[in-house]
N, C-alpha and C positions, 0 to 999 in steps of 0.2 A: 758368023762373024762375031768375036768375043766382046765384051764390054769391059774396059779398064776399070779396075778396081778404084774406088776414090781415095784421093792421096790424105794422109793422115798428117795432121798437124801437131799430134802427141804420139806417143806409142799406140794409142787405140782409139785416139778421139779425131772425128773427121768435122769439118765446118757446115753445118746445116743452116745457119742464117747468120747475116751480116750483124756487126755490132750497133749499126746507125738504123735499126729499124723503129719504126714510130711504136707508141705502147701497145696500139692496137694490134698490131701486124706481131708484136713481140708475144702477146698474150694468145696470138691464135698459133703462134709455133710452139706454146708451151703444151697446147694440147693434144699434140702429136707424140707425147711421151711425157715420162716422169721427171722431173728435176730434183736436185737435191733438198730445196725447200719444203718438198714434199715428202721426203721420205719418213721423216719423223712422223707425220699424219697417218701416211699409209700404214706405218705399223703401230698407229693406237698411241703414239707418246708425245703427242702436242696439245697443248691446252688450248691452243688457237683454232685448229681444224681438225677433223674426223676421217677417216677413211671413205664415209658415206659422203662427204663434202668434196671431196678430192675425186671421186667418181664421177658425181653428178656434174661437176665442171669439164671432167674430161670427154664425158658423152653430152656436152652442150645444154643441159638442163639448167643451168644457171647463166646468170648473165656475164658477159666477157669481162666486163671491167665494174665488177661490183663495188660499192664503197667499200672503206676498210673503217675499222672503228677509230675514232677521232686520235686516240693516245695511241695505237699501231702506226697510222698514218704518218703522226708526229715523229714517232720512233724512226720508221723508215727514213723521212725525210732526213733528218739529222746522220743517220747511218752513211747513206749516200753522199752528205755533204762532209763529213769526215774522212770517205775513204780515200780520197788521194793524199791527205796529210799524213795517215796512218801507214799508207805504202811507201810515202818518203821516209818516215822515221825509221819502218822496219829495214830498210836498205841500208841507213845511217847505221843503224846498231848491230844489225847483222852482218854487214861488208857484202851482202850479196846483191845482184842487179835484180829491178824488177820491172816488167814491162805488162802494157796491156794486152789483151788476147785479141784473137781475131772473129768473136761472135761467140754466138751459140755452139757447145758442140754436142756432138750423137756418138755412142760406141760406134764402132766401125761395122760390127756384126749384128749388135740389137738396136736398132736406132729409135728405140722408144726410151733407153736410158741416154737422159738429157744433162747438160751441166752449162751453167754460166758462171764460169770463173773469175773471181775478182782479179786477181792479178798471177802471172807468171814468174815463175822465179830462176834466175840464172846464176849458177855457179862461179867463182872468180873467174874472170879471163876466158867464160865461154859466152856462144853468143846464140846457143840454141836452150830454150828453158829445161830444166830438168826435174822441175817440181814445181807446185803451186802455192798460191798464198791466199788464203781465206781471211776476209777482215770483219771485224764485229765489233759494234760499240753498243756496250750495255751499262746497266745503271750500276752505281756504287754498291748498290745493297747486294749484289751478285758477285762481290769480290772473292768471297771464300768458296764458291762454287768452281772460280778460275785458278786459285792459287795453285791447286796440286794438277791440274790438268785443264782438258777441255771437256765442258760437261756433256752430256750425253747428245742432245740434240743438234749442236754444232759438231760434236764428233761424227755421228751418222753422216750428217750432210758433207764433210770432209771426206768421209770415206767413200760415199756415193761419187765424189768427182775423184777419188781415186780410181775406181771401179771404171769409169767413163773414160778418162783422160791415158791410164794404165801407166801412170807415174809410181814410184816406189815410195814415195815420200810426200809429204805436205806440211807447210807453215802455217798456223793460225795467230794471227796478232789481234788480240783485243783490247779496244780501249775504254778501261771501266772507271766511270763518273768523270769522264772528262779529262782526267788528268794522271791516269797510270794506265800505261801501257804493257801486258804481259803477252810474250810471245812463247808459244810451244810446237815443239815439232813433232808431227804425227807420223809414225812408219805404218807403211800398209799391212794390213792383216788379211791375209788371204782367205782366213776362217770366216772371217766378218765380211770380205768382199761377197765371197759365194753365197752367204748366208743373205745378204741383201739383195743380191740379183735374183736370188730363188723366191723369195718373199715378194718383194714389189714386182717380177716375173708373173708370179700366179694373179697379182692385183690386176695387173695391165693385161692380162688373158681375159680376167674378167670385164675389163672396159670393152676388148673386142668382142667378147660374144655377148653384152649386154647384160650381165649377171653382176648386181652390185652387192656390195660386202654386207654382212650383216650389221642390223642396226644395233651399237653398242651401247655402253651405259656411261659416256664421257658428257661434262658439260658443252662440249663443244656440238654434239649432236644433238643435244637438249636445245640449243639455240638455234641452230639449222631448222629443226622441225617446226619450232615455234613461228618460225617466218618463211618457211619454204613454199608453202601453197597459197594460193590468190583463194580465201575461204568463201564457199558458197554459202548463204546464210539458209538454214534449214534443211541442207542437202545430206542425205542419207547413204551411207555406205553399206551393204549387206556382206558381212563376213563369214567366212566359213569357220563354224564353230569348233572346228576340229584345231584350228589355229589359235584362235581369241580364247576358248573357255581355259587352257592350259594356262595362259597368260593371267587370264584373271584371278584363277585359284594362285598362282604363285605370287600374284601381288597381295591378294588378299592374307598369304601366310607372311609375307614381309611385312606388311603393314602392322599387323599382330605383333610380330617378333620385334618391330622397330618400338611399339607403344610399351613392350614390357622392359626392354632396354631403356628406353627416356623413363620408366618410372624408376627402375634400379637405380639410374645414374642418378636422378634426383634424390633418392633416399640416400645415397652415400654423401651427395653433396652437401645436403641438409645436416647430416653428422656431422660433417668437417666445419659448417658454418657454426653449428652449435658448441663445437668446442672450442670456436675460435673467440665466442663472447662479444666482449668489449676490444678485444685486440685486433690489428691489422695483421700481425704477423704471428705465424705459429711456428717453434721449432721444436724438432727433436733430435736428441743427442749432438746439441750444439749448432746444428744445421738449419738452414729454412726448409722446413717440408712444404708450407703453402702460404699464401697470402688470401686475406679478405678485406680489401680495402674498399674505401668510401671513394672510389673513382670512376663508376661506369656510368650509364645513361642518366641524365639530367631530368626529372620530372617536372615538366612545367605545369602540369595540372596541380599537383600536390603542393607545389611551391605557391601557386596562386591562391589557392582554398588557404593556405597558412598565411600569405603576406599579401593580401589584396592590393594594398596601397603601394606597394614596392614593385609588385610584378604590374600594376599600371604604369609605372614610370619607364619600364624596360619594353613597353609593346611598341611593336614598329609595323608598319604597313607590309605586308609580304608581296613582292613581285612575281607574281606566279600565273601559268594560264588558266582562265576560267574553263575549264574542262566542262563543266555543267551546261554552258551557254553554247560552247562548242558542238555536243552531244546533240542540244535541240535544233540548233541552227545546219548543222551539217553532218547528219548522223553517218553516212556513207562513210565520210572521211574520218571521223571520229572512230567508227568501227574499225577500220582499215589498220588503225594503228595501236589496237588494243590486242593486249597478248592473248595466246590462247591458253586454255587451261583444261587440263584432263580432270574430268569427275567420274567416278566409276560408283552408281548407285549401289546400295545395298540388295541384296535378293529381293526382300519386299517389295522394294521401290521397281526393282525390275520388273516383278510379277506384274503391277500395278500398271505400270505404263503402258 
């Protein structure tokens, strides 16, 4: 007895979850594959998440609904609030129809390829969508990035949706600074689609096999590792020297190189400062070469020593946590919120330990 193939709602997309799921259900569905908003992270091109973080989420080692940074949560809130308005204005300005979708889609053959498309686009006079609309809300400071096209992150997400849905084109509408809407049309690039499917497919196979991606040097991974584990005070891990020794040697070499570069850079900067003398602007051949202005960090200690009476007039109480008292009265809670520091002792210190 044969089983009927699932009905597609786009050329290659099938519905795997309805649009009215609660957040916990939706997050659970997301763990069954890779969505468009995660592709940049899987490729190591996101400043907010790393391949390791996506992997740990997919295998269930991170909380299902972990809190976002306040600024990211606020941006997501306003993005969602503006989405219907941007979709309506896109339809008015483009003359195309816009409809909401049936929910979460997956590729008909590769169910780990997931998509939550913002809107679907209908050509004039048509009742069936022929492309998709991706909607973004961004700061005015990012305007230059959007003037000539779609930046890398949203472009990868859009192409992932093209890979899932099978459409030949997409539209991206971005509201910049709350008062300027830019609309770009993205044509399907088969080479890019194939590359994304291959790279993300290898990542997903690692999820299925329980093989995590390598720890990279991104700030996102640094932040993740700093808060990933519930630390056991005094616990000791016995590591394989063959694994750790090369890393420690490499770290030593890099720190030495860093020190040399810092010293060389400081020497060059000092020579430039000496050349400036009393001037704030230095020109060569009629153009500004560099500036050395007195607009850096204010030094309250030097100011207080030079003008103690004036400093006293501008002192004010500071509303701050009494961390010393907290550490004394609630040491376990205090320790829970302390950052982890990596300290590598010198060879002499290691031998003495």
